[in-house]
Structures are given as C-alpha cells and as structure tokens.
N, C-alpha and C positions, 0 to 999 in steps of 0.2 A: 504494500499499499504506499502510495506517495503522500507526503505531507499536504500537498496541494489539494488532495481529495477530501481532506478532513472537513473543510467548511461546507462543502455541498452535501457530503454523506451524513454529517451530524444533524443536518436539518431533517433528515428522514427518520431519525431515532425518536422513540417515544420521549416525551418531555420528562416523565418521571424517572426514566433511566438515565437521562442526561443529568438531572438534578441529583440523583444518587451518587454518581461519579463525581460531580462537582463538590458535593459535601465531603466526600472522602478526601479529595485533594485539599479542600479548604481547611479541614481539621488538621492535616499533617504538614501543610506547606503554607508559607506566607504568599498571598496573592497581592500583587501591587497593580492597581488599575492605573495604567498610564493615560489612557484616553477612555473616559466614561462612555457608556453606550450613548451614541449620538445619532440622531435622525439626519439623513441627508437625502438629496435627490440626485439621481444619476441619469444622464441622457442615454437612451437605448439606441445603439447603432443597428441599422437594418441594411442588408445588402440587397440592392435592386437586382432581381434575376435577369432583367432584360438588358440593362446597360452595364451591369457589373459594378456600378458605383455604389457608394454608401451614402445614407442619409440618417438623420435622427428621427425616429418615429414618435418620440415623446419622452417623458420622464418616468422614473419608478422610484418609489420611496424605499429606502434601506435604512437599517440600523447597524452601525459598526462600532467595534470595541477593540482596544489594544490593552493587553495585560502583560505582566512579567511574573514568572515563577522561577526561583533559583537561577536568575540571570538569563533565563530563556524567555523570549517574547512570543506571545501568541496573538493572533488576529482573527476577527470574524466579521462577516458582513452577511446580514440576513434580509430577506425581503420584508417589507412593511415595518410597522412600529412594534418591535418586540425586544425590549431592553434585556429581559431575563435570558431569553434564548441566545441573544448575541453574546452576553457575558459568559454563559455556560460554554458555548462553542469556543470562545477565545481562550478560556481556561483549559479546555481539552487540547487545543492546539499547542499551547505553552507547555502543558504536561507531557504531551507526546514528544515535543522537542527535547524536553529535559529528562526523558526516559522515566517518567513517573507514570505508573500504571499503563505502560505502553501496550502490553499484551491485551489488557482488558479493553482499552480504547480500540485497538485493532479488531478484536472480536466483535465488539458492539457495532462498529461501523461496517464490518463485513456482513454481519447478520442483517443490518438495515439495507445494505446494497442488494443482497440476495432476495430479500422480501420485496423490494421495489421491482427487481427484474422479474420475479414471479407474478406480481401484479400486472406489469406490462404484458407479459406473455399471456396471461388469462384474458386481458382486455383485447389483445390482438386476436386471440381464438374466437372470442365473441363477435368481433367485427368481421373476421374472415368467414364465419358461419353464415353471415347474412349476405355474402357476396352473390350476385346474380350473374349467371352466364347468359348473355344475350344470343349466343350462337345457337342455343337450344330452342329459342322461341320461334 
C-alpha cells in the first residue's frame, strides 16, 4: 500500500473504526495539530473530450488538516465540511509514516478497499443484467 492511498481509502472506512484507531494513537502519542481542520474550496478541472483542453467546471468544498506525531507529519483532505473525519485521517497518515500501528492501518484500509471493490462489482452486475441486445429484436 502506498502512503498516497491513505487519504482516499480512509474515507471508505466506517467512522467508528477510524475513531477507535484515533483514540488508541491519541492515548499513546502526542498529536500536534499544525493546521486545524479548515474548510476550503477547490476548483475542479475537467478535460474536454472533444478539444482535449481543460476547463474548471466549478468548485467543491473540502476540509483539510495537517498534524504531527513523533516528528512525522500527516495530511488529509476530505470532501464537504467534516472536521472530525479530516482530523482522524490526518492522524492515521502521520501514524502510518511514523510506523505507529502501521499493520492495523494497512489492514483496515485494505478491508475498506476490498469492500468498495465488491460493491462496485455487484453494482456492475446489476447494471449489466439489464442490458438489452437490440440484435435480437
């Protein structure tokens, strides 16, 4: 697992599981919040399929946080206004970098990824089952 995947995969994890890991880390290590959870807007770039150029389709609200644990920094950016989720993911990122509960974090994120892939597969099966072949009509 790459560290770059932590931010996106952690958003798939159940919030109570994230909070459980966060509390374990918080009780055993000092968490320094370098940048408190902050709401921001980002421009969303979209690639034009016809001309190949890019343009900005609009803005999206995000919440970002930067923390430090044992001289290792962690960062997160989540969609919408969610300060708690942003803080928990930033702490997981810093803990992963500092080799704190690294195996537990890997396992949690791997399970979340597998669950999401299973959900996508099931949705694709449902959609494909409704496909109509016009050659038979």
